[in-house]
KEPA-105816 format. One record per residue (C-alpha): x, y, z; residue in three letters; residue number from 1. Coordinates in Angstrom, 3 decimals, padded with zeros to 6 digits, always signed. Layout:
BEGIN
X:Y:Z:ALA:NUM $
...
***
This chain:
BEGIN
-028.844:+035.343:+117.148:MET:1 $
-030.752:+031.919:+117.074:SER:2 $
-033.823:+031.677:+119.218:GLU:3 $
-031.828:+030.239:+122.138:GLY:4 $
-030.553:+033.554:+122.648:HIS:5 $
-033.198:+036.248:+122.759:PRO:6 $
-030.641:+038.962:+123.505:ILE:7 $
-027.323:+039.723:+121.550:LYS:8 $
-024.896:+040.208:+124.470:ALA:9 $
-024.286:+039.849:+128.380:VAL:10 $
-021.822:+042.569:+129.436:LEU:11 $
-020.137:+041.718:+133.018:ILE:12 $
-018.349:+044.599:+134.409:ALA:13 $
-016.873:+045.419:+137.947:GLY:14 $
-013.838:+046.368:+139.753:PRO:15 $
-010.748:+044.238:+139.741:THR:16 $
-011.029:+041.016:+141.730:ALA:17 $
-014.927:+041.162:+142.006:SER:18 $
-015.257:+037.752:+140.418:GLY:19 $
-016.231:+038.636:+136.896:LYS:20 $
-014.035:+036.270:+135.021:SER:21 $
-015.440:+033.186:+137.157:ALA:22 $
-018.903:+034.281:+136.509:LEU:23 $
-018.547:+034.792:+132.956:ALA:24 $
-017.017:+031.456:+132.418:LEU:25 $
-020.000:+029.647:+134.370:GLU:26 $
-022.237:+031.537:+132.222:LEU:27 $
-020.249:+030.500:+129.055:ALA:28 $
-020.610:+026.881:+130.024:LEU:29 $
-024.224:+026.865:+130.729:SER:30 $
-025.263:+029.196:+127.906:ALA:31 $
-023.018:+028.154:+124.928:ARG:32 $
-021.051:+031.319:+125.327:GLY:33 $
-017.822:+032.922:+124.270:VAL:34 $
-015.900:+034.974:+126.692:VAL:35 $
-014.555:+038.146:+125.101:ILE:36 $
-012.206:+040.428:+126.839:ASN:37 $
-013.019:+043.973:+127.825:ALA:38 $
-010.081:+044.641:+129.958:ASP:39 $
-007.198:+047.032:+128.581:SER:40 $
-004.418:+045.200:+130.278:MET:41 $
-005.732:+041.689:+129.746:GLN:42 $
-004.761:+042.020:+125.834:VAL:43 $
-001.153:+041.955:+126.168:TYR:44 $
+000.441:+038.902:+125.746:ARG:45 $
+003.511:+039.408:+128.210:ASP:46 $
+001.460:+040.078:+131.126:VAL:47 $
-000.841:+037.136:+131.873:ARG:48 $
-000.097:+036.632:+135.633:ILE:49 $
-000.024:+040.216:+136.655:ILE:50 $
-002.931:+041.236:+135.098:THR:51 $
-005.048:+037.968:+136.335:ALA:52 $
-005.664:+036.740:+132.977:ARG:53 $
-007.968:+033.505:+132.781:PRO:54 $
-005.582:+030.568:+133.020:THR:55 $
-005.032:+028.249:+130.150:GLN:56 $
-007.222:+025.487:+131.855:ASP:57 $
-009.743:+028.084:+132.034:GLU:58 $
-009.350:+029.296:+128.445:GLU:59 $
-009.623:+025.597:+127.382:ALA:60 $
-013.119:+024.971:+128.732:ARG:61 $
-015.024:+027.679:+126.606:VAL:62 $
-013.911:+029.802:+123.950:PRO:63 $
-012.023:+032.785:+125.173:HIS:64 $
-011.401:+035.923:+122.885:ARG:65 $
-009.068:+038.800:+122.884:LEU:66 $
-006.858:+037.911:+125.498:TYR:67 $
-003.220:+038.191:+125.079:GLY:68 $
-003.520:+038.890:+121.481:HIS:69 $
-001.255:+042.160:+121.513:VAL:70 $
+002.449:+042.350:+122.095:ASP:71 $
+003.425:+044.843:+125.064:ALA:72 $
+005.371:+046.847:+122.557:ALA:73 $
+002.238:+048.372:+121.204:LYS:74 $
-000.043:+051.074:+122.376:ASN:75 $
-003.277:+049.133:+121.917:PHE:76 $
-006.228:+051.650:+121.781:SER:77 $
-009.897:+051.557:+122.371:ALA:78 $
-010.548:+052.021:+118.627:GLY:79 $
-008.594:+048.908:+117.829:ALA:80 $
-010.353:+046.995:+120.462:TRP:81 $
-013.744:+048.061:+118.928:VAL:82 $
-012.893:+046.944:+115.568:THR:83 $
-011.794:+043.430:+117.137:ASP:84 $
-014.786:+043.455:+119.283:ALA:85 $
-017.192:+043.868:+116.124:ALA:86 $
-015.314:+041.053:+114.618:LYS:87 $
-016.192:+038.893:+117.574:MET:88 $
-019.606:+039.561:+117.686:LEU:89 $
-019.793:+038.489:+114.054:GLU:90 $
-018.142:+035.249:+114.709:GLU:91 $
-020.326:+034.730:+117.662:ALA:92 $
-023.581:+035.087:+115.768:GLU:93 $
-022.198:+032.842:+113.082:ALA:94 $
-021.374:+029.978:+115.689:GLU:95 $
-024.800:+030.831:+117.314:SER:96 $
-022.773:+031.300:+120.682:ARG:97 $
-023.682:+034.138:+123.290:LEU:98 $
-021.116:+037.121:+123.395:PRO:99 $
-020.133:+037.615:+127.233:ILE:100 $
-018.007:+040.626:+127.237:PHE:101 $
-016.001:+040.609:+130.656:VAL:102 $
-013.879:+043.228:+132.152:GLY:103 $
-013.178:+046.382:+134.006:GLY:104 $
-012.351:+048.980:+131.138:THR:105 $
-015.141:+051.489:+131.116:GLY:106 $
-014.179:+052.908:+127.882:LEU:107 $
-014.581:+049.613:+126.177:TYR:108 $
-018.088:+049.068:+127.536:PHE:109 $
-019.268:+052.457:+126.567:LYS:110 $
-017.595:+052.107:+123.228:ALA:111 $
-020.226:+048.792:+122.923:LEU:112 $
-023.037:+050.765:+124.117:THR:113 $
-022.723:+054.300:+123.293:ALA:114 $
-020.000:+054.378:+120.419:GLY:115 $
-016.356:+055.871:+120.467:LEU:116 $
-014.887:+058.777:+118.913:SER:117 $
-012.764:+058.250:+115.656:LEU:118 $
-009.562:+060.018:+116.367:VAL:119 $
-006.805:+059.447:+113.633:PRO:120 $
-003.656:+057.681:+114.746:PRO:121 $
-001.279:+059.960:+116.201:ILE:122 $
+002.344:+060.029:+114.392:PRO:123 $
+004.823:+058.198:+116.568:ALA:124 $
+006.989:+061.484:+116.292:GLU:125 $
+004.175:+063.783:+117.513:VAL:126 $
+003.424:+061.201:+120.431:ARG:127 $
+007.362:+061.088:+121.662:GLU:128 $
+007.538:+064.807:+121.479:GLY:129 $
+004.572:+065.575:+123.717:VAL:130 $
+006.059:+062.792:+126.115:ARG:131 $
+009.441:+064.375:+126.208:ALA:132 $
+008.033:+068.006:+126.921:ARG:133 $
+006.107:+065.905:+129.664:LEU:134 $
+009.192:+064.401:+131.137:GLU:135 $
+011.385:+067.460:+130.457:ARG:136 $
+009.061:+070.221:+131.845:ASN:137 $
+006.323:+068.607:+134.114:GLY:138 $
+002.770:+068.170:+133.817:VAL:139 $
+001.803:+071.919:+134.768:GLU:140 $
+003.711:+073.391:+131.889:ALA:141 $
+002.106:+070.767:+129.356:LEU:142 $
-001.334:+071.790:+130.721:HIS:143 $
-000.367:+075.425:+130.141:ALA:144 $
+000.720:+074.432:+126.617:GLU:145 $
-002.746:+072.523:+126.016:LEU:146 $
-004.647:+075.700:+127.570:ALA:147 $
-003.143:+078.221:+124.783:LEU:148 $
-004.005:+075.619:+121.929:ARG:149 $
-007.186:+073.866:+123.255:ASP:150 $
-008.491:+075.745:+126.201:PRO:151 $
-011.892:+073.886:+125.862:ARG:152 $
-010.226:+070.458:+126.550:ALA:153 $
-007.565:+071.946:+129.101:ALA:154 $
-010.731:+073.441:+130.984:GLU:155 $
-012.139:+070.004:+131.453:ARG:156 $
-008.766:+067.966:+132.477:LEU:157 $
-007.394:+067.596:+136.255:ASN:158 $
-004.045:+069.538:+136.359:LEU:159 $
-002.306:+066.394:+137.582:ARG:160 $
-003.932:+064.094:+134.877:ASP:161 $
-000.751:+063.467:+133.092:ARG:162 $
-002.146:+060.821:+130.668:THR:163 $
-005.275:+062.760:+129.448:ARG:164 $
-003.409:+066.066:+129.147:ILE:165 $
-000.986:+064.243:+126.877:ALA:166 $
-003.232:+062.773:+124.984:ARG:167 $
-005.341:+065.913:+124.119:ALA:168 $
-002.309:+068.005:+123.441:LEU:169 $
-000.898:+065.237:+120.876:GLU:170 $
-004.471:+065.135:+119.473:VAL:171 $
-004.679:+068.886:+118.719:VAL:172 $
-001.010:+068.943:+117.647:GLU:173 $
-001.573:+065.983:+114.906:ALA:174 $
-004.795:+066.946:+113.513:THR:175 $
-005.375:+070.814:+114.169:GLY:176 $
-008.906:+069.656:+116.134:ARG:177 $
-009.928:+069.623:+119.621:SER:178 $
-010.117:+066.057:+121.183:LEU:179 $
-013.712:+066.916:+122.019:LEU:180 $
-014.477:+067.768:+118.354:ASP:181 $
-013.397:+064.450:+117.478:TRP:182 $
-015.592:+062.694:+120.340:HIS:183 $
-018.515:+064.276:+118.763:ASN:184 $
-017.958:+062.704:+115.611:GLU:185 $
-017.699:+059.154:+116.718:GLY:186 $
-018.647:+055.502:+115.268:GLN:187 $
-022.042:+054.342:+116.466:PRO:188 $
-022.130:+051.776:+119.218:PRO:189 $
-021.802:+048.137:+118.428:LEU:190 $
-024.692:+047.142:+120.418:LEU:191 $
-028.201:+048.729:+120.381:SER:192 $
-029.963:+049.602:+123.512:LYS:193 $
-032.157:+046.849:+124.217:ASP:194 $
-029.989:+044.070:+122.658:SER:195 $
-027.919:+043.408:+125.836:PHE:196 $
-028.019:+042.727:+129.404:ARG:197 $
-025.433:+044.505:+131.553:ALA:198 $
-024.136:+044.072:+135.133:VAL:199 $
-021.641:+045.566:+137.240:PHE:200 $
-020.377:+043.448:+140.287:LEU:201 $
-020.092:+045.624:+143.413:ALA:202 $
-018.718:+043.936:+146.372:PRO:203 $
-018.484:+045.740:+149.861:GLU:204 $
-015.311:+047.801:+149.674:ARG:205 $
-013.601:+046.277:+152.595:ASP:206 $
-014.203:+042.784:+151.021:GLU:207 $
-012.925:+043.951:+147.719:LEU:208 $
-009.771:+045.160:+149.324:TYR:209 $
-009.139:+042.000:+150.926:ALA:210 $
-009.717:+040.220:+147.907:ARG:211 $
-007.297:+042.600:+145.819:ILE:212 $
-004.710:+041.949:+148.481:ASP:213 $
-004.802:+038.358:+148.639:ALA:214 $
-004.670:+038.054:+144.887:ARG:215 $
-001.828:+040.155:+144.669:PHE:216 $
-000.057:+037.786:+147.130:GLU:217 $
-001.101:+034.863:+145.100:ALA:218 $
+000.125:+036.662:+141.793:MET:219 $
+003.568:+036.801:+143.346:LEU:220 $
+003.383:+033.201:+144.265:GLY:221 $
+002.643:+032.124:+140.860:GLY:222 $
+005.536:+033.637:+138.926:GLY:223 $
+004.418:+037.252:+138.522:ALA:224 $
+008.203:+038.628:+139.361:LEU:225 $
+009.826:+036.341:+136.684:ILE:226 $
+007.034:+037.532:+134.276:GLU:227 $
+007.828:+041.069:+134.994:VAL:228 $
+011.633:+040.669:+134.831:GLU:229 $
+010.961:+039.204:+131.322:ARG:230 $
+009.205:+042.133:+130.555:LEU:231 $
+011.816:+044.628:+132.090:ALA:232 $
+014.554:+042.832:+129.864:ALA:233 $
+012.651:+043.959:+126.654:ARG:234 $
+013.656:+047.616:+127.395:ASN:235 $
+010.373:+048.952:+126.372:LEU:236 $
+009.129:+052.625:+126.696:ASP:237 $
+008.066:+052.959:+130.261:PRO:238 $
+004.891:+054.971:+129.114:GLN:239 $
+003.623:+052.036:+127.291:LEU:240 $
+000.383:+050.679:+128.712:PRO:241 $
+001.530:+047.284:+129.532:ALA:242 $
+004.403:+048.953:+131.439:MET:243 $
+002.007:+050.531:+133.430:LYS:244 $
-000.164:+047.617:+134.425:ALA:245 $
-000.816:+047.561:+138.012:HIS:246 $
+002.134:+046.128:+140.132:GLY:247 $
+004.506:+046.180:+137.032:VAL:248 $
+006.463:+049.680:+137.747:PRO:249 $
+007.119:+048.656:+141.528:ALA:250 $
+008.172:+045.148:+140.813:LEU:251 $
+010.632:+046.687:+138.069:ILE:252 $
+011.876:+049.280:+140.770:ARG:253 $
+012.435:+045.925:+143.178:HIS:254 $
+014.331:+044.168:+140.259:LEU:255 $
+016.542:+047.054:+140.096:ARG:256 $
+017.208:+047.243:+143.654:GLY:257 $
+015.318:+050.058:+144.388:GLU:258 $
+012.736:+048.486:+146.649:LEU:259 $
+012.374:+045.611:+148.779:SER:260 $
+009.730:+042.736:+147.372:LEU:261 $
+007.410:+043.842:+150.287:GLU:262 $
+007.701:+047.547:+149.511:GLU:263 $
+006.885:+046.861:+145.857:ALA:264 $
+003.994:+044.557:+146.842:ALA:265 $
+002.766:+047.137:+149.114:MET:266 $
+002.680:+049.858:+146.120:ILE:267 $
+001.019:+047.439:+143.810:GLY:268 $
-001.602:+046.602:+146.266:ARG:269 $
-002.281:+050.077:+146.781:ALA:270 $
-002.522:+051.055:+143.412:ASP:271 $
-005.013:+048.529:+142.254:THR:272 $
-007.144:+049.326:+145.487:ARG:273 $
-007.244:+053.041:+144.124:HIS:274 $
-007.979:+051.812:+140.629:TYR:275 $
-010.693:+049.918:+141.863:ALA:276 $
-012.211:+052.838:+143.743:LYS:277 $
-011.932:+054.843:+140.336:ARG:278 $
-013.829:+051.926:+138.531:GLN:279 $
-016.634:+052.478:+141.040:PHE:280 $
-016.951:+056.099:+140.364:THR:281 $
-016.465:+055.872:+136.437:TRP:282 $
-019.225:+053.183:+135.895:PHE:283 $
-021.689:+054.870:+138.298:ARG:284 $
-021.311:+058.266:+136.294:HIS:285 $
-020.787:+057.065:+132.700:GLN:286 $
-022.543:+053.816:+132.224:LEU:287 $
-025.953:+054.109:+134.322:PRO:288 $
-027.394:+051.112:+132.197:GLU:289 $
-025.348:+048.677:+134.083:PHE:290 $
-027.503:+047.246:+137.158:GLU:291 $
-025.162:+046.979:+140.352:TRP:292 $
-025.302:+043.786:+141.991:VAL:293 $
-023.543:+042.307:+144.956:LYS:294 $
-021.218:+039.056:+143.425:PRO:295 $
-023.062:+036.571:+145.581:GLU:296 $
-026.583:+038.015:+143.904:GLU:297 $
-025.077:+037.638:+140.489:ALA:298 $
-026.438:+034.412:+139.770:ARG:299 $
-029.826:+035.288:+140.553:GLY:300 $
-029.498:+038.392:+138.335:TRP:301 $
-028.553:+036.424:+135.415:LEU:302 $
-031.452:+033.911:+135.946:ALA:303 $
-033.744:+036.622:+135.978:THR:304 $
-032.386:+038.618:+132.886:ALA:305 $
-031.406:+035.480:+130.709:LEU:306 $
-034.167:+032.893:+132.065:GLY:307 $
-033.011:+030.117:+134.406:THR:308 $
-032.163:+027.543:+131.502:ALA:309 $
-029.098:+029.803:+130.648:ARG:310 $
-027.934:+031.119:+134.026:ALA:311 $
-025.101:+029.576:+135.743:PRO:312 $
-026.131:+026.918:+138.302:ARG:313 $
***
C-alpha cells in the first residue's frame, strides 16, 4: 500500500442491522477506500432489498465490490469468495485505495485472517443425493449415516444441524476424506496478523432487535415482496443459499397463500433476530482479534486505529 495507507485493510463486522454499511461508506469517503462485501447473502443479485444491500446511490458514491455479482441459481462457496477477495485486494493496492471489508459472515472474515480449508468441488449428483436422503429420512438418520462414515465429524456436530451434517456427509462421500482433514490442509490467510484493523459493532440487544424489526418493515415497504415473488417464479432449489435468505422462505409461503403477510413478516423478523444472536456468539468465540465497540463509538475507534485524517467525520 502507499504511505497514505499504513495498514492493508479495515474489517468492519457485526450483527445484521448494526450500521456496518453506513460506517464503511463514511470511511471509504474519507480515506479513499473501496467497500468490499463480506456478507454471504449480499453476493446474490436477485435479493438486493431483502438482504439490505447498499442502494444504487450508495454504490455510486464510492467503489463497491462483490455485491450482487452471483446468480441466485448458484451455490456460492466461501472458497469462491476468497478467490474474488484476493483479486479485490490486488485491485485496491494497484489503485492505492484502502480495502474496507464489511459484512456479517464470520467464515469470510476467518478466511481473510486465518485461512480456509480447500475442499474440492462436490459433484452435483452427490450433493443432490445427500439432500434427497435428508428430505426423505430426516436429519437424525443422516447424522447416523455420517457417524458410520466419519465419526469424528459426527461427534462435533449438533444432531439438528441439517446444513453442516449434510455438508460433512457429502464431503466424505465425494472425496473419501473427512471434512476435518480438509480443514487442516487449507490455504493461508489473505491478510497477515498485523496488516489490518478489525472492529465488531455490538449494539445493545434490545436496540438491535428494534432496528431489525424496523428494517424488515422498511424492506417490505421498499419492494421486498415483489423481489421475492420474482425469485420464487424461477422455481429454484429451495436449498440454495439465496432461497434461504432471512425472510425469503416465509414470504414465499405468503405468496402461496399459506401465511398472511403479517405472519410471514413475524417469521422473517424472528429468524433475523435469531441469526443476529448467533453472529454475536460466533465472532466472540471464533474471531478474538476483532475489537468490540458500540456503534456510536465506532468513529472514535477508527480515529484511533487509522489516524484522525482517515477516520469518518
